[in-house]
All heavy atoms as a GROMACS GRO file, in nm:
protein
  622
    1MET      N    1   8.988  10.715   6.955
    1MET     CA    2   8.916  10.830   7.004
    1MET      C    3   8.830  10.794   7.126
    1MET      O    4   8.822  10.872   7.217
    1MET     CB    5   8.830  10.888   6.894
    1MET     CG    6   8.908  10.924   6.773
    1MET     SD    7   8.852  11.076   6.704
    1MET     CE    8   8.958  11.080   6.564
    2GLU      N    9   8.768  10.678   7.121
    2GLU     CA   10   8.691  10.634   7.238
    2GLU      C   11   8.783  10.614   7.357
    2GLU      O   12   8.748  10.646   7.469
    2GLU     CB   13   8.616  10.506   7.207
    2GLU     CG   14   8.524  10.463   7.320
    2GLU     CD   15   8.442  10.341   7.284
    2GLU    OE1   16   8.402  10.326   7.168
    2GLU    OE2   17   8.419  10.261   7.375
    3TRP      N   18   8.904  10.564   7.328
    3TRP     CA   19   9.001  10.543   7.436
    3TRP      C   20   9.037  10.677   7.500
    3TRP      O   21   9.048  10.687   7.622
    3TRP     CB   22   9.126  10.476   7.380
    3TRP     CG   23   9.227  10.446   7.486
    3TRP    CD1   24   9.230  10.338   7.566
    3TRP    CD2   25   9.338  10.527   7.524
    3TRP    NE1   26   9.336  10.345   7.653
    3TRP    CE2   27   9.404  10.461   7.629
    3TRP    CE3   28   9.386  10.650   7.480
    3TRP    CZ2   29   9.517  10.513   7.690
    3TRP    CZ3   30   9.500  10.702   7.542
    3TRP    CH2   31   9.563  10.633   7.646
    4ASP      N   32   9.055  10.782   7.418
    4ASP     CA   33   9.086  10.914   7.471
    4ASP      C   34   8.974  10.965   7.561
    4ASP      O   35   8.999  11.022   7.667
    4ASP     CB   36   9.110  11.015   7.358
    4ASP     CG   37   9.240  10.989   7.283
    4ASP    OD1   38   9.331  10.927   7.342
    4ASP    OD2   39   9.250  11.032   7.166
    5ARG      N   40   8.850  10.944   7.518
    5ARG     CA   41   8.734  10.988   7.599
    5ARG      C   42   8.731  10.912   7.731
    5ARG      O   43   8.713  10.972   7.836
    5ARG     CB   44   8.605  10.967   7.521
    5ARG     CG   45   8.481  11.019   7.593
    5ARG     CD   46   8.354  10.999   7.511
    5ARG     NE   47   8.329  10.861   7.472
    5ARG     CZ   48   8.270  10.772   7.552
    5ARG    NH1   49   8.231  10.806   7.672
    5ARG    NH2   50   8.250  10.648   7.510
    6ASP      N   51   8.750  10.781   7.724
    6ASP     CA   52   8.749  10.700   7.846
    6ASP      C   53   8.863  10.740   7.939
    6ASP      O   54   8.845  10.749   8.060
    6ASP     CB   55   8.761  10.551   7.813
    6ASP     CG   56   8.637  10.496   7.745
    6ASP    OD1   57   8.531  10.564   7.748
    6ASP    OD2   58   8.646  10.385   7.688
    7ASN      N   59   8.977  10.766   7.880
    7ASN     CA   60   9.093  10.807   7.959
    7ASN      C   61   9.068  10.942   8.027
    7ASN      O   62   9.104  10.962   8.143
    7ASN     CB   63   9.218  10.814   7.871
    7ASN     CG   64   9.345  10.824   7.951
    7ASN    OD1   65   9.354  10.768   8.060
    7ASN    ND2   66   9.442  10.894   7.898
    8ASP      N   67   9.005  11.033   7.953
    8ASP     CA   68   8.973  11.165   8.009
    8ASP      C   69   8.873  11.152   8.124
    8ASP      O   70   8.889  11.217   8.228
    8ASP     CB   71   8.917  11.256   7.899
    8ASP     CG   72   8.902  11.399   7.944
    8ASP    OD1   73   8.995  11.451   8.010
    8ASP    OD2   74   8.797  11.459   7.914
    9LEU      N   75   8.771  11.068   8.107
    9LEU     CA   76   8.673  11.047   8.214
    9LEU      C   77   8.740  10.986   8.337
    9LEU      O   78   8.713  11.027   8.451
    9LEU     CB   79   8.560  10.956   8.166
    9LEU     CG   80   8.462  11.016   8.065
    9LEU    CD1   81   8.368  10.910   8.012
    9LEU    CD2   82   8.385  11.131   8.128
   10LEU      N   83   8.827  10.890   8.316
   10LEU     CA   84   8.898  10.826   8.426
   10LEU      C   85   8.988  10.926   8.498
   10LEU      O   86   8.994  10.929   8.621
   10LEU     CB   87   8.980  10.708   8.375
   10LEU     CG   88   9.055  10.627   8.479
   10LEU    CD1   89   8.959  10.569   8.583
   10LEU    CD2   90   9.134  10.515   8.412
   11SER      N   91   9.054  11.008   8.420
   11SER     CA   92   9.142  11.110   8.477
   11SER      C   93   9.063  11.209   8.564
   11SER      O   94   9.105  11.243   8.675
   11SER     CB   95   9.216  11.185   8.366
   11SER     OG   96   9.298  11.285   8.420
   12ARG      N   97   8.948  11.252   8.514
   12ARG     CA   98   8.864  11.344   8.592
   12ARG      C   99   8.811  11.277   8.719
   12ARG      O  100   8.806  11.338   8.825
   12ARG     CB  101   8.747  11.395   8.508
   12ARG     CG  102   8.790  11.505   8.413
   12ARG     CD  103   8.669  11.571   8.351
   12ARG     NE  104   8.683  11.553   8.206
   12ARG     CZ  105   8.583  11.551   8.121
   12ARG    NH1  106   8.461  11.564   8.161
   12ARG    NH2  107   8.606  11.534   7.993
   13ALA      N  108   8.773  11.150   8.708
   13ALA     CA  109   8.724  11.077   8.826
   13ALA      C  110   8.836  11.064   8.930
   13ALA      O  111   8.811  11.082   9.050
   13ALA     CB  112   8.673  10.939   8.785
   14CYS      N  113   8.956  11.036   8.885
   14CYS     CA  114   9.070  11.026   8.978
   14CYS      C  115   9.097  11.160   9.045
   14CYS      O  116   9.122  11.166   9.166
   14CYS     CB  117   9.194  10.976   8.906
   14CYS     SG  118   9.188  10.802   8.863
   15ASP      N  119   9.094  11.267   8.968
   15ASP     CA  120   9.115  11.400   9.025
   15ASP      C  121   9.010  11.431   9.132
   15ASP      O  122   9.041  11.486   9.237
   15ASP     CB  123   9.111  11.508   8.916
   15ASP     CG  124   9.233  11.504   8.825
   15ASP    OD1  125   9.334  11.440   8.862
   15ASP    OD2  126   9.227  11.565   8.716
   16GLU      N  127   8.886  11.394   9.103
   16GLU     CA  128   8.778  11.419   9.199
   16GLU      C  129   8.799  11.337   9.326
   16GLU      O  130   8.780  11.387   9.437
   16GLU     CB  131   8.643  11.387   9.138
   16GLU     CG  132   8.527  11.422   9.229
   16GLU     CD  133   8.392  11.400   9.164
   16GLU    OE1  134   8.381  11.413   9.041
   16GLU    OE2  135   8.298  11.370   9.239
   17LEU      N  136   8.840  11.213   9.311
   17LEU     CA  137   8.866  11.129   9.429
   17LEU      C  138   8.982  11.183   9.512
   17LEU      O  139   8.977  11.181   9.635
   17LEU     CB  140   8.894  10.985   9.386
   17LEU     CG  141   8.772  10.907   9.338
   17LEU    CD1  142   8.816  10.772   9.282
   17LEU    CD2  143   8.671  10.889   9.450
   18ILE      N  144   9.084  11.232   9.445
   18ILE     CA  145   9.199  11.291   9.517
   18ILE      C  146   9.153  11.413   9.595
   18ILE      O  147   9.191  11.433   9.711
   18ILE     CB  148   9.313  11.324   9.418
   18ILE    CG1  149   9.376  11.194   9.368
   18ILE    CG2  150   9.417  11.414   9.483
   18ILE    CD1  151   9.471  11.212   9.251
   19GLU      N  152   9.070  11.496   9.533
   19GLU     CA  153   9.018  11.615   9.601
   19GLU      C  154   8.931  11.576   9.721
   19GLU      O  155   8.944  11.634   9.829
   19GLU     CB  156   8.939  11.700   9.503
   19GLU     CG  157   8.888  11.830   9.562
   19GLU     CD  158   8.812  11.914   9.460
   19GLU    OE1  159   8.844  11.908   9.341
   19GLU    OE2  160   8.720  11.986   9.503
   20GLN      N  161   8.844  11.477   9.702
   20GLN     CA  162   8.759  11.431   9.812
   20GLN      C  163   8.843  11.373   9.925
   20GLN      O  164   8.814  11.396  10.044
   20GLN     CB  165   8.659  11.328   9.762
   20GLN     CG  166   8.550  11.386   9.677
   20GLN     CD  167   8.456  11.279   9.623
   20GLN    OE1  168   8.469  11.161   9.652
   20GLN    NE2  169   8.360  11.321   9.542
   21ASN      N  170   8.948  11.300   9.891
   21ASN     CA  171   9.036  11.244   9.992
   21ASN      C  172   9.104  11.355  10.073
   21ASN      O  173   9.113  11.345  10.196
   21ASN     CB  174   9.142  11.154   9.928
   21ASN     CG  175   9.226  11.084  10.030
   21ASN    OD1  176   9.175  11.018  10.121
   21ASN    ND2  177   9.356  11.099  10.018
   22ALA      N  178   9.149  11.460  10.006
   22ALA     CA  179   9.212  11.572  10.076
   22ALA      C  180   9.113  11.637  10.173
   22ALA      O  181   9.149  11.670  10.287
   22ALA     CB  182   9.265  11.674   9.976
   23LEU      N  183   8.989  11.655  10.130
   23LEU     CA  184   8.888  11.713  10.218
   23LEU      C  185   8.859  11.622  10.338
   23LEU      O  186   8.845  11.669  10.451
   23LEU     CB  187   8.758  11.740  10.141
   23LEU     CG  188   8.767  11.851  10.035
   23LEU    CD1  189   8.639  11.854   9.952
   23LEU    CD2  190   8.794  11.986  10.100
   24LEU      N  191   8.853  11.491  10.313
   24LEU     CA  192   8.831  11.397  10.423
   24LEU      C  193   8.948  11.399  10.522
   24LEU      O  194   8.928  11.391  10.643
   24LEU     CB  195   8.810  11.255  10.369
   24LEU     CG  196   8.675  11.231  10.302
   24LEU    CD1  197   8.675  11.095  10.234
   24LEU    CD2  198   8.562  11.240  10.405
   25GLN      N  199   9.069  11.410  10.471
   25GLN     CA  200   9.186  11.417  10.559
   25GLN      C  201   9.179  11.541  10.648
   25GLN      O  202   9.210  11.534  10.768
   25GLN     CB  203   9.316  11.418  10.477
   25GLN     CG  204   9.346  11.288  10.406
   25GLN     CD  205   9.372  11.173  10.500
   25GLN    OE1  206   9.425  11.190  10.609
   25GLN    NE2  207   9.332  11.054  10.460
   26GLN      N  208   9.137  11.653  10.591
   26GLN     CA  209   9.122  11.775  10.671
   26GLN      C  210   9.015  11.756  10.779
   26GLN      O  211   9.034  11.797  10.894
   26GLN     CB  212   9.084  11.893  10.582
   26GLN     CG  213   9.194  11.939  10.492
   26GLN     CD  214   9.149  12.048  10.396
   26GLN    OE1  215   9.032  12.085  10.392
   26GLN    NE2  216   9.242  12.099  10.317
   27GLU      N  217   8.904  11.695  10.742
   27GLU     CA  218   8.797  11.671  10.838
   27GLU      C  219   8.843  11.578  10.949
   27GLU      O  220   8.813  11.599  11.066
   27GLU     CB  221   8.675  11.614  10.767
   27GLU     CG  222   8.555  11.599  10.859
   27GLU     CD  223   8.430  11.555  10.786
   27GLU    OE1  224   8.428  11.553  10.661
   27GLU    OE2  225   8.332  11.524  10.855
   28ILE      N  226   8.918  11.475  10.912
   28ILE     CA  227   8.971  11.382  11.013
   28ILE      C  228   9.060  11.456  11.111
   28ILE      O  229   9.051  11.433  11.232
   28ILE     CB  230   9.046  11.266  10.944
   28ILE    CG1  231   8.946  11.173  10.875
   28ILE    CG2  232   9.133  11.189  11.043
   28ILE    CD1  233   9.010  11.075  10.780
   29GLU      N  234   9.146  11.543  11.061
   29GLU     CA  235   9.234  11.619  11.149
   29GLU      C  236   9.154  11.706  11.246
   29GLU      O  237   9.186  11.715  11.365
   29GLU     CB  238   9.331  11.706  11.068
   29GLU     CG  239   9.439  11.627  10.998
   29GLU     CD  240   9.526  11.549  11.095
   29GLU    OE1  241   9.562  11.602  11.201
   29GLU    OE2  242   9.559  11.433  11.064
   30LEU      N  243   9.050  11.771  11.196
   30LEU     CA  244   8.966  11.855  11.282
   30LEU      C  245   8.894  11.770  11.388
   30LEU      O  246   8.890  11.807  11.506
   30LEU     CB  247   8.863  11.932  11.199
   30LEU     CG  248   8.918  12.041  11.108
   30LEU    CD1  249   8.808  12.094  11.017
   30LEU    CD2  250   8.978  12.154  11.191
   31LEU      N  251   8.840  11.658  11.346
   31LEU     CA  252   8.771  11.570  11.441
   31LEU      C  253   8.867  11.512  11.544
   31LEU      O  254   8.834  11.502  11.663
   31LEU     CB  255   8.699  11.457  11.367
   31LEU     CG  256   8.579  11.500  11.283
   31LEU    CD1  257   8.531  11.385  11.196
   31LEU    CD2  258   8.467  11.552  11.372
   32ARG      N  259   8.987  11.477  11.500
   32ARG     CA  260   9.087  11.424  11.593
   32ARG      C  261   9.124  11.530  11.697
   32ARG      O  262   9.137  11.499  11.815
   32ARG     CB  263   9.210  11.380  11.514
   32ARG     CG  264   9.310  11.305  11.598
   32ARG     CD  265   9.428  11.258  11.516
   32ARG     NE  266   9.387  11.158  11.420
   32ARG     CZ  267   9.420  11.160  11.291
   32ARG    NH1  268   9.494  11.257  11.242
   32ARG    NH2  269   9.380  11.064  11.211
   33ALA      N  270   9.141  11.654  11.653
   33ALA     CA  271   9.174  11.762  11.747
   33ALA      C  272   9.061  11.782  11.848
   33ALA      O  273   9.086  11.801  11.968
   33ALA     CB  274   9.201  11.891  11.670
   34GLN      N  275   8.936  11.775  11.801
   34GLN     CA  276   8.823  11.789  11.893
   34GLN      C  277   8.818  11.673  11.991
   34GLN      O  278   8.793  11.692  12.110
   34GLN     CB  279   8.691  11.794  11.815
   34GLN     CG  280   8.671  11.922  11.739
   34GLN     CD  281   8.545  11.918  11.655
   34GLN    OE1  282   8.479  11.815  11.642
   34GLN    NE2  283   8.510  12.032  11.595
   35LEU      N  284   8.845  11.554  11.943
   35LEU     CA  285   8.841  11.436  12.029
   35LEU      C  286   8.950  11.442  12.135
   35LEU      O  287   8.926  11.404  12.250
   35LEU     CB  288   8.857  11.309  11.944
   35LEU     CG  289   8.839  11.176  12.014
   35LEU    CD1  290   8.702  11.167  12.081
   35LEU    CD2  291   8.856  11.061  11.916
   36ARG      N  292   9.065  11.493  12.100
   36ARG     CA  293   9.174  11.502  12.198
   36ARG      C  294   9.141  11.600  12.311
   36ARG      O  295   9.196  11.587  12.420
   36ARG     CB  296   9.303  11.544  12.128
   36ARG     CG  297   9.365  11.431  12.052
   36ARG     CD  298   9.512  11.456  12.028
   36ARG     NE  299   9.572  11.336  11.978
   36ARG     CZ  300   9.611  11.319  11.852
   36ARG    NH1  301   9.598  11.417  11.766
   36ARG    NH2  302   9.664  11.206  11.813
   37ARG      N  303   9.055  11.695  12.285
   37ARG     CA  304   9.016  11.789  12.390
   37ARG      C  305   8.921  11.725  12.491
   37ARG      O  306   8.904  11.774  12.602
   37ARG     CB  307   8.953  11.914  12.330
   37ARG     CG  308   9.054  12.004  12.262
   37ARG     CD  309   8.994  12.139  12.227
   37ARG     NE  310   8.903  12.131  12.114
   37ARG     CZ  311   8.935  12.156  11.988
   37ARG    NH1  312   9.057  12.191  11.959
   37ARG    NH2  313   8.846  12.147  11.893
   38HIS      N  314   8.861  11.615  12.453
   38HIS     CA  315   8.769  11.543  12.541
   38HIS      C  316   8.852  11.460  12.640
   38HIS      O  317   8.956  11.405  12.604
   38HIS     CB  318   8.678  11.452  12.458
   38HIS     CG  319   8.565  11.395  12.535
   38HIS    ND1  320   8.578  11.281  12.609
   38HIS    CD2  321   8.437  11.437  12.551
   38HIS    CE1  322   8.462  11.254  12.668
   38HIS    NE2  323   8.376  11.347  12.633
   39PRO      N  324   8.809  11.449  12.766
   39PRO     CA  325   8.888  11.377  12.868
   39PRO      C  326   8.924  11.233  12.828
   39PRO      O  327   9.033  11.187  12.861
   39PRO     CB  328   8.798  11.377  12.991
   39PRO     CG  329   8.706  11.494  12.973
   39PRO     CD  330   8.689  11.509  12.824
   40THR      N  331   8.838  11.165  12.759
   40THR     CA  332   8.870  11.026  12.722
   40THR      C  333   8.906  11.013  12.574
   40THR      O  334   8.910  10.901  12.521
   40THR     CB  335   8.750  10.933  12.754
   40THR    OG1  336   8.637  10.978  12.678
   40THR    CG2  337   8.719  10.933  12.901
   41GLY      N  338   8.935  11.125  12.511
   41GLY     CA  339   8.962  11.124  12.368
   41GLY      C  340   9.077  11.035  12.325
   41GLY      O  341   9.066  10.960  12.229
   42GLU      N  342   9.190  11.043  12.395
   42GLU     CA  343   9.306  10.960  12.358
   42GLU      C  344   9.273  10.813  12.369
   42GLU      O  345   9.316  10.732  12.286
   42GLU     CB  346   9.427  10.994  12.445
   42GLU     CG  347   9.499  11.121  12.407
   42GLU     CD  348   9.561  11.117  12.268
   42GLU    OE1  349   9.606  11.009  12.223
   42GLU    OE2  350   9.564  11.222  12.203
   43LEU      N  351   9.197  10.776  12.471
   43LEU     CA  352   9.158  10.636  12.485
   43LEU      C  353   9.070  10.592  12.369
   43LEU      O  354   9.084  10.481  12.318
   43LEU     CB  355   9.083  10.614  12.618
   43LEU     CG  356   9.166  10.630  12.746
   43LEU    CD1  357   9.076  10.620  12.868
   43LEU    CD2  358   9.275  10.524  12.751
   44GLN      N  359   8.980  10.679  12.327
   44GLN     CA  360   8.894  10.646  12.214
   44GLN      C  361   8.974  10.632  12.086
   44GLN      O  362   8.947  10.544  12.003
   44GLN     CB  363   8.785  10.752  12.199
   44GLN     CG  364   8.684  10.750  12.311
   44GLN     CD  365   8.584  10.864  12.302
   44GLN    OE1  366   8.606  10.961  12.231
   44GLN    NE2  367   8.474  10.851  12.374
   45ILE      N  368   9.074  10.717  12.067
   45ILE     CA  369   9.159  10.709  11.949
   45ILE      C  370   9.235  10.577  11.949
   45ILE      O  371   9.242  10.508  11.847
   45ILE     CB  372   9.256  10.829  11.942
   45ILE    CG1  373   9.179  10.958  11.912
   45ILE    CG2  374   9.365  10.805  11.838
   45ILE    CD1  375   9.260  11.084  11.926
   46ARG      N  376   9.292  10.538  12.061
   46ARG     CA  377   9.365  10.412  12.070
   46ARG      C  378   9.273  10.292  12.045
   46ARG      O  379   9.312  10.196  11.979
   46ARG     CB  380   9.433  10.400  12.207
   46ARG     CG  381   9.551  10.492  12.221
   46ARG     CD  382   9.628  10.462  12.349
   46ARG     NE  383   9.713  10.576  12.378
   46ARG     CZ  384   9.707  10.649  12.487
   46ARG    NH1  385   9.623  10.618  12.584
   46ARG    NH2  386   9.787  10.751  12.504
   47GLU      N  387   9.153  10.297  12.100
   47GLU     CA  388   9.058  10.188  12.080
   47GLU      C  389   9.018  10.179  11.932
   47GLU      O  390   9.009  10.068  11.876
   47GLU     CB  391   8.934  10.208  12.167
   47GLU     CG  392   8.825  10.105  12.148
   47GLU     CD  393   8.866   9.963  12.184
   47GLU    OE1  394   8.968   9.945  12.253
   47GLU    OE2  395   8.796   9.870  12.142
   48ALA      N  396   8.997  10.291  11.868
   48ALA     CA  397   8.963  10.291  11.725
   48ALA      C  398   9.078  10.231  11.644
   48ALA      O  399   9.055  10.153  11.551
   48ALA     CB  400   8.932  10.432  11.678
   49ARG      N  401   9.201  10.266  11.680
   49ARG     CA  402   9.317  10.210  11.609
   49ARG      C  403   9.324  10.059  11.629
   49ARG      O  404   9.350   9.984  11.535
   49ARG     CB  405   9.446  10.276  11.656
   49ARG     CG  406   9.564  10.223  11.580
   49ARG     CD  407   9.690  10.290  11.612
   49ARG     NE  408   9.794  10.233  11.526
   49ARG     CZ  409   9.919  10.257  11.542
   49ARG    NH1  410   9.962  10.336  11.636
   49ARG    NH2  411  10.008  10.200  11.461
   50ARG      N  412   9.301  10.012  11.751
   50ARG     CA  413   9.304   9.869  11.779
   50ARG      C  414   9.198   9.798  11.694
   50ARG      O  415   9.224   9.694  11.635
   50ARG     CB  416   9.281   9.842  11.928
   50ARG     CG  417   9.292   9.695  11.966
   50ARG     CD  418   9.249   9.670  12.109
   50ARG     NE  419   9.108   9.700  12.131
   50ARG     CZ  420   9.008   9.622  12.088
   50ARG    NH1  421   9.031   9.513  12.020
   50ARG    NH2  422   8.882   9.656  12.113
   51GLN      N  423   9.079   9.856  11.689
   51GLN     CA  424   8.972   9.796  11.610
   51GLN      C  425   9.005   9.796  11.461
   51GLN      O  426   8.975   9.699  11.391
   51GLN     CB  427   8.840   9.868  11.636
   51GLN     CG  428   8.785   9.842  11.774
   51GLN     CD  429   8.659   9.923  11.803
   51GLN    OE1  430   8.616  10.003  11.722
   51GLN    NE2  431   8.603   9.901  11.921
   52MET      N  432   9.067   9.902  11.413
   52MET     CA  433   9.108   9.907  11.272
   52MET      C  434   9.211   9.798  11.243
   52MET      O  435   9.206   9.733  11.139
   52MET     CB  436   9.166  10.045  11.238
   52MET     CG  437   9.061  10.153  11.223
   52MET     SD  438   9.129  10.317  11.195
   52MET     CE  439   9.221  10.293  11.044
   53ASP      N  440   9.307   9.781  11.335
   53ASP     CA  441   9.407   9.677  11.317
   53ASP      C  442   9.343   9.539  11.313
   53ASP      O  443   9.378   9.455  11.230
   53ASP     CB  444   9.512   9.682  11.428
   53ASP     CG  445   9.603   9.804  11.418
   53ASP    OD1  446   9.607   9.868  11.310
   53ASP    OD2  447   9.670   9.835  11.519
   54GLU      N  448   9.248   9.515  11.403
   54GLU     CA  449   9.178   9.386  11.405
   54GLU      C  450   9.100   9.365  11.276
   54GLU      O  451   9.102   9.257  11.218
   54GLU     CB  452   9.083   9.378  11.524
   54GLU     CG  453   9.152   9.359  11.657
   54GLU     CD  454   9.054   9.358  11.773
   54GLU    OE1  455   8.931   9.367  11.750
   54GLU    OE2  456   9.101   9.348  11.888
   55TRP      N  457   9.030   9.468  11.231
   55TRP     CA  458   8.953   9.459  11.107
   55TRP      C  459   9.046   9.432  10.989
   55TRP      O  460   9.017   9.348  10.904
   55TRP     CB  461   8.874   9.587  11.085
   55TRP     CG  462   8.802   9.588  10.954
   55TRP    CD1  463   8.683   9.530  10.926
   55TRP    CD2  464   8.848   9.647  10.832
   55TRP    NE1  465   8.651   9.551  10.794
   55TRP    CE2  466   8.750   9.622  10.734
   55TRP    CE3  467   8.962   9.719  10.797
   55TRP    CZ2  468   8.763   9.667  10.603
   55TRP    CZ3  469   8.974   9.763  10.666
   55TRP    CH2  470   8.876   9.737  10.572
   56GLN      N  471   9.157   9.504  10.986
   56GLN     CA  472   9.253   9.487  10.876
   56GLN      C  473   9.304   9.343  10.872
   56GLN      O  474   9.310   9.281  10.767
   56GLN     CB  475   9.369   9.585  10.894
   56GLN     CG  476   9.476   9.574  10.788
   56GLN     CD  477   9.431   9.623  10.653
   56GLN    OE1  478   9.332   9.694  10.641
   56GLN    NE2  479   9.501   9.584  10.549
   57GLU      N  480   9.339   9.290  10.986
   57GLU     CA  481   9.391   9.153  10.991
   57GLU      C  482   9.283   9.052  10.953
   57GLU      O  483   9.309   8.956  10.881
   57GLU     CB  484   9.445   9.122  11.131
   57GLU     CG  485   9.516   8.989  11.138
   57GLU     CD  486   9.584   8.968  11.270
   57GLU    OE1  487   9.640   9.063  11.324
   57GLU    OE2  488   9.580   8.854  11.319
   58ALA      N  489   9.160   9.074  11.000
   58ALA     CA  490   9.052   8.980  10.971
   58ALA      C  491   9.011   8.982  10.824
   58ALA      O  492   8.976   8.878  10.768
   58ALA     CB  493   8.930   9.013  11.059
   59THR      N  494   9.017   9.098  10.762
   59THR     CA  495   8.969   9.108  10.625
   59THR      C  496   9.078   9.096  10.520
   59THR      O  497   9.051   9.057  10.408
   59THR     CB  498   8.894   9.241  10.602
   59THR    OG1  499   8.981   9.350  10.631
   59THR    CG2  500   8.769   9.247  10.687
   60HIS      N  501   9.200   9.131  10.558
   60HIS     CA  502   9.308   9.134  10.459
   60HIS      C  503   9.432   9.057  10.502
   60HIS      O  504   9.538   9.075  10.442
   60HIS     CB  505   9.349   9.279  10.428
   60HIS     CG  506   9.236   9.362  10.375
   60HIS    ND1  507   9.181   9.342  10.251
   60HIS    CD2  508   9.168   9.465  10.430
   60HIS    CE1  509   9.084   9.429  10.232
   60HIS    NE2  510   9.073   9.504  10.338
   61GLY      N  511   9.422   8.978  10.605
   61GLY     CA  512   9.540   8.908  10.653
   61GLY      C  513   9.637   9.005  10.717
   61GLY      O  514   9.597   9.096  10.787
   62HIS      N  515   9.763   8.988  10.689
   62HIS     CA  516   9.865   9.072  10.752
   62HIS      C  517   9.919   9.179  10.660
   62HIS      O  518  10.030   9.228  10.680
   62HIS     CB  519   9.980   8.984  10.802
   62HIS     CG  520   9.937   8.891  10.911
   62HIS    ND1  521   9.916   8.932  11.040
   62HIS    CD2  522   9.908   8.759  10.909
   62HIS    CE1  523   9.877   8.830  11.113
   62HIS    NE2  524   9.871   8.722  11.035
   63THR      N  525   9.843   9.219  10.559
   63THR     CA  526   9.889   9.323  10.469
   63THR      C  527   9.881   9.458  10.538
   63THR      O  528   9.790   9.482  10.618
   63THR     CB  529   9.806   9.327  10.340
   63THR    OG1  530   9.669   9.349  10.374
   63THR    CG2  531   9.819   9.198  10.261
   64PRO      N  532   9.974   9.546  10.512
   64PRO     CA  533   9.970   9.679  10.576
   64PRO      C  534   9.855   9.762  10.524
   64PRO      O  535   9.806   9.740  10.412
   64PRO     CB  536  10.104   9.741  10.538
   64PRO     CG  537  10.146   9.669  10.415
   64PRO     CD  538  10.087   9.530  10.424
   65LEU      N  539   9.814   9.858  10.604
   65LEU     CA  540   9.710   9.952  10.560
   65LEU      C  541   9.765  10.037  10.446
   65LEU      O  542   9.884  10.064  10.441
   65LEU     CB  543   9.671  10.045  10.676
   65LEU     CG  544   9.591   9.985  10.789
   65LEU    CD1  545   9.583  10.085  10.904
   65LEU    CD2  546   9.452   9.950  10.743
   66PRO      N  547   9.680  10.082  10.356
   66PRO     CA  548   9.724  10.178  10.255
   66PRO      C  549   9.779  10.302  10.322
   66PRO      O  550   9.744  10.334  10.437
   66PRO     CB  551   9.596  10.211  10.177
   66PRO     CG  552   9.506  10.094  10.202
   66PRO     CD  553   9.542  10.045  10.339
   67LEU      N  554   9.865  10.374  10.253
   67LEU     CA  555   9.939  10.486  10.311
   67LEU      C  556   9.848  10.585  10.384
   67LEU      O  557   9.875  10.622  10.497
   67LEU     CB  558  10.019  10.558  10.204
   67LEU     CG  559  10.107  10.674  10.251
   67LEU    CD1  560  10.206  10.625  10.356
   67LEU    CD2  561  10.182  10.734  10.135
   68GLY      N  562   9.740  10.629  10.324
   68GLY     CA  563   9.651  10.725  10.389
   68GLY      C  564   9.591  10.671  10.517
   68GLY      O  565   9.577  10.743  10.615
   69GLN      N  566   9.558  10.544  10.520
   69GLN     CA  567   9.500  10.484  10.640
   69GLN      C  568   9.604  10.463  10.747
   69GLN      O  569   9.574  10.464  10.865
   69GLN     CB  570   9.431  10.353  10.605
   69GLN     CG  571   9.306  10.374  10.524
   69GLN     CD  572   9.236  10.244  10.490
   69GLN    OE1  573   9.286  10.136  10.521
   69GLN    NE2  574   9.123  10.254  10.427
   70GLN      N  575   9.732  10.446  10.709
   70GLN     CA  576   9.838  10.436  10.809
   70GLN      C  577   9.847  10.566  10.888
   70GLN      O  578   9.864  10.565  11.008
   70GLN     CB  579   9.973  10.407  10.743
   70GLN     CG  580   9.987  10.267  10.691
   70GLN     CD  581  10.118  10.247  10.617
   70GLN    OE1  582  10.195  10.340  10.598
   70GLN    NE2  583  10.141  10.124  10.574
   71GLU      N  584   9.834  10.678  10.819
   71GLU     CA  585   9.840  10.807  10.884
   71GLU      C  586   9.723  10.824  10.979
   71GLU      O  587   9.737  10.874  11.090
   71GLU     CB  588   9.839  10.920  10.781
   71GLU     CG  589   9.963  10.922  10.695
   71GLU     CD  590   9.950  11.017  10.578
   71GLU    OE1  591   9.846  11.083  10.565
   71GLU    OE2  592  10.045  11.022  10.498
   72ILE      N  593   9.605  10.781  10.937
   72ILE     CA  594   9.487  10.791  11.021
   72ILE      C  595   9.503  10.702  11.145
   72ILE      O  596   9.477  10.743  11.258
   72ILE     CB  597   9.359  10.749  10.943
   72ILE    CG1  598   9.334  10.848  10.830
   72ILE    CG2  599   9.238  10.739  11.035
   72ILE    CD1  600   9.232  10.800  10.730
   73ALA      N  601   9.551  10.581  11.124
   73ALA     CA  602   9.566  10.485  11.234
   73ALA      C  603   9.677  10.526  11.330
   73ALA      O  604   9.677  10.484  11.444
   73ALA     CB  605   9.594  10.345  11.178
   74ALA      N  606   9.770  10.609  11.285
   74ALA     CA  607   9.882  10.647  11.369
   74ALA      C  608   9.838  10.732  11.488
   74ALA      O  609   9.912  10.748  11.584
   74ALA     CB  610   9.986  10.722  11.287
   75TYR      N  611   9.719  10.784  11.482
   75TYR     CA  612   9.671  10.869  11.590
   75TYR      C  613   9.584  10.788  11.676
   75TYR      O  614   9.517  10.783  11.750
   75TYR     CB  615   9.598  10.992  11.535
   75TYR     CG  616   9.692  11.083  11.465
   75TYR    CD1  617   9.716  11.074  11.330
   75TYR    CD2  618   9.762  11.180  11.536
   75TYR    CE1  619   9.802  11.158  11.266
   75TYR    CE2  620   9.850  11.264  11.473
   75TYR     CZ  621   9.869  11.255  11.338
   75TYR     OH  622   9.956  11.338  11.276
   0.00000   0.00000   0.00000
């Protein structure tokens, strides 16, 4: 019974994280669109991607970014 309660709490926490992730993805898309309207926006996006790649390599070696972060870095 305790296992069921723990499992239910974990399931709810996961659902909440999935919902928060979806909201963050929407916000990222809106911010990216605003940044692209700025004259130097594309350069800033490329620089952010370069920095993310450097951070990823420095902290995690040569492992690929998680799927959601790959999408973010692709811009």
